[in-house]
Every structure is written in structure tokens, then in C-alpha cells.
C-alpha positions, 0 to 999 in steps of 0.5 A: 498499500503507499500513502499520498500526500493526505494521510491517506490508503491507496491499493494497489491494483490488481493486473488480473482479476476479480473486485468484488463491491457493494458487499454489505459490512456485514456480509463481508466475510461470509462472502468470503467463506462462502466462496473458500478465498480462506483457502485460496492462494490467491491474493486478495485485498479486503477492508470494510465500512467505506462509504457507498451512496447506496449502501450508506458503508459497503465491504471491497474484495480484490482477488489476483489471477481469479474470476468466478463462475456463475454458480458463485456469482450466486452464492454470493446474489444470496447474501449482497445482493446488492454486489457488482462484479468487475472483471479486470484483466490486463489493469482494466474493467473489463466487465462488468455485470451486476449479482441478479437472485436467478429465478432456479439456482441448483446446488447450492443451499441446503432445504430447511426440512431435515425429511426431505428426500435432498438431506436424507440421499445424495442429491442436488438441491433444487429451489426456486426463490422467492424476493419478499421483504425480510429478505430471501426465501427459497422454496424447496423442488422437491417437498416444496418447503420454504426454507425463509433466509433466516434459515439459509445455508450455503454450501460452498465448494467443501461445505455448509454455512449457515447463515446469519442475518 
């Protein structure tokens, strides 16, 4: 990091990678966990409680030489639906993506119903998303139970994380 003359810190630019912007500050470490960034070899820079016109306060993550698949972006959308991804190549933003909550999700969340077939057998979960005032709800394709935001458990590449809202 460099310090300029007016004593503000500047984070260096990345040559290639992804910047995840507009993360709610309380969700920063959840995003890091569900994406498996706590176990990566790529350089990561993150910060929180930056001023934001859209959120009041926000967090940001910069990951060098890393680009995310649609399933990872869907995971982000369940935790940080306002997030923006900036794809960086050769120090330039080549793509900006607004995260959006998909209508259907597969294999990225657990069903809240312990008797659901997806909790009894090795099979991929499947949900229809519903956006409500209290947050996001997931309707299970198999048992039709509704998993509310407060009971949402995101499946990362290696484990399941309960999400406390």
C-alpha cells in the first residue's frame, strides 16, 4: 500500500482478477467463506466500512488471477444481492456485472426440512427463489417447504455455512 501526501491509503490495482464491490459490511466474511477465498493461494485484498452512496457503508474484495463461475455468483447473490463484480484484465475493467438473484438455484443451498429427500440421499438441491420484504426465501422443488432467509444455509465447494442475518 502507498500513502499519498494527504495521509490516505491507496490499495494497488490488480493486473487480472475480480473485484467484488457493494458487499454489505456484515456479509464480507460470509462471502469470503462461501467462495472458499479463505483457502486460496491467490492474492486477496479486502476492506470494510467504506462510504457508499447505495448502501451507506460497504465492503470490497479484490482477488488476483481469479474469475468466478455462475454458481459462485449465485452464492454471492444470496448473501449480497446488491453486489457488483468488476472483471479486470491488463489493469482495465473489461466487464461489469450486477449480481442478481436467479429464479432457480441448484446445489448451492440446503433445504431447511430435515425430512427432505435432499437431506436423506446424495442429490442436488433445487429451489425456486422468492424475494420478499424480509429477504430471500427458497421453495424446495422436492418437498415444497420454504426456507426463509434466517434459516438459509449456503453450500460452498467444501462445506455448508449457516448464514446469520
